[in-house]
SEBAMI-741153 format. One record per residue (C-alpha): residue in one letter; x, y, z. Coordinates in Angstrom, 2 decimals. Layout:
<pts>
(pt "A",(X,Y,Z)) ...
</pts>
This chain:
<pts>
(pt "X",(44.79,-32.15,-162.19)) (pt "X",(47.66,-30.29,-160.55)) (pt "X",(49.67,-31.90,-157.78)) (pt "X",(47.63,-32.42,-154.64)) (pt "X",(48.84,-32.09,-151.08)) (pt "X",(46.58,-34.03,-148.75)) (pt "X",(47.02,-33.45,-145.04)) (pt "X",(45.59,-35.89,-142.53)) (pt "X",(45.11,-34.55,-139.04)) (pt "X",(44.82,-36.44,-135.77)) (pt "X",(45.98,-35.94,-132.21)) (pt "X",(49.66,-36.73,-132.65)) (pt "X",(49.75,-37.65,-136.35)) (pt "X",(50.61,-41.26,-135.57)) (pt "X",(47.42,-43.23,-136.20)) (pt "X",(46.72,-41.19,-139.31)) (pt "X",(50.30,-41.89,-140.39)) (pt "X",(49.38,-45.51,-141.06)) (pt "X",(46.46,-44.38,-143.22)) (pt "X",(48.67,-41.87,-145.04)) (pt "X",(51.11,-44.66,-145.86)) (pt "X",(48.31,-46.78,-147.36)) (pt "X",(47.07,-43.79,-149.35)) (pt "X",(50.59,-43.19,-150.72)) (pt "X",(50.69,-46.81,-151.92)) (pt "X",(47.28,-46.39,-153.57)) (pt "X",(48.37,-43.13,-155.24)) (pt "X",(51.49,-44.79,-156.60)) (pt "X",(49.41,-47.58,-158.15)) (pt "X",(47.11,-44.98,-159.72)) (pt "X",(50.10,-42.91,-160.88)) (pt "X",(48.76,-39.85,-159.09)) (pt "X",(50.96,-36.84,-158.38)) (pt "X",(50.11,-36.37,-154.72)) (pt "X",(51.80,-35.67,-151.41)) (pt "X",(50.08,-37.18,-148.40)) (pt "X",(51.20,-36.31,-144.90)) (pt "X",(49.83,-36.97,-141.44)) (pt "X",(50.37,-34.26,-138.87)) (pt "X",(49.34,-33.37,-135.38)) (pt "X",(46.47,-30.92,-135.05)) (pt "X",(48.99,-28.45,-133.64)) (pt "X",(50.94,-28.40,-136.94)) (pt "X",(48.10,-27.74,-139.37)) (pt "X",(48.13,-23.92,-139.33)) (pt "X",(51.68,-23.76,-140.65)) (pt "X",(50.67,-25.75,-143.77)) (pt "X",(47.48,-23.94,-144.77)) (pt "X",(49.09,-22.02,-147.61)) (pt "X",(50.30,-25.19,-149.31)) (pt "X",(47.75,-27.97,-148.72)) (pt "X",(44.95,-28.92,-151.11)) (pt "X",(42.67,-30.49,-148.50)) (pt "X",(42.58,-31.14,-144.78)) (pt "X",(41.20,-34.54,-143.78)) (pt "X",(40.34,-34.90,-140.10)) (pt "X",(40.40,-38.10,-138.10)) (pt "X",(36.88,-39.22,-137.13)) (pt "X",(37.49,-38.16,-133.53)) (pt "X",(37.67,-34.53,-134.75)) (pt "X",(34.24,-34.64,-136.38)) (pt "X",(32.73,-32.52,-133.64)) (pt "X",(35.28,-29.78,-134.33)) (pt "X",(34.77,-29.50,-138.09)) (pt "X",(33.32,-25.97,-137.88)) (pt "X",(36.44,-24.78,-136.04)) (pt "X",(38.66,-26.31,-138.74)) (pt "X",(36.55,-24.86,-141.56)) (pt "X",(36.85,-21.41,-140.01)) (pt "X",(40.63,-21.83,-139.96)) (pt "X",(40.85,-23.23,-143.51)) (pt "X",(38.22,-21.19,-145.40)) (pt "X",(40.41,-18.07,-145.81)) (pt "X",(42.97,-20.30,-147.57)) (pt "X",(40.34,-22.01,-149.76)) (pt "X",(41.25,-25.37,-148.23)) (pt "X",(38.33,-27.80,-148.02)) (pt "X",(37.92,-29.79,-144.81)) (pt "X",(36.39,-33.23,-144.53)) (pt "X",(36.08,-35.78,-141.75)) (pt "X",(37.48,-39.18,-142.68)) (pt "X",(34.70,-41.76,-142.32)) (pt "X",(35.25,-44.15,-139.43)) (pt "X",(35.31,-47.23,-141.68)) (pt "X",(37.97,-45.74,-143.97)) (pt "X",(40.04,-44.75,-140.96)) (pt "X",(39.68,-48.05,-139.11)) (pt "X",(40.38,-50.18,-142.18)) (pt "X",(43.31,-47.98,-143.31)) (pt "X",(41.65,-47.82,-146.71)) (pt "X",(44.03,-45.68,-148.76)) (pt "X",(42.00,-46.07,-151.96)) (pt "X",(38.83,-44.79,-150.33)) (pt "X",(40.74,-41.92,-148.73)) (pt "X",(42.10,-40.82,-152.12)) (pt "X",(38.67,-41.08,-153.72)) (pt "X",(37.18,-38.92,-150.98)) (pt "X",(39.95,-36.33,-151.31)) (pt "X",(39.60,-36.05,-155.10)) (pt "X",(35.80,-35.91,-154.92)) (pt "X",(35.92,-33.18,-152.27)) (pt "X",(38.55,-31.09,-154.07)) (pt "X",(36.66,-31.30,-157.37)) (pt "X",(33.36,-30.05,-155.88)) 
</pts>
């Protein structure tokens, strides 16, 4: 698998930053070549040409169609991070979801 660039999106990029940190630790243990960043929803558009997947905070679940419309022309899949993964800062589960979604 080529290098992945996973972008997590939340309001200000702060709460998802904690989850991104846990996912980086999990990726290091698994020896995965991945970049994981958390950004504000206002920053996403400038990264669409380089990201592999956009993972939305659970509070953006109601806006998934808007995000898919933005990401589809760039062939970037969009997924909502499950509440339990987000709340528990489960980096392993986040990586598994990203890989599964990208490989569909």
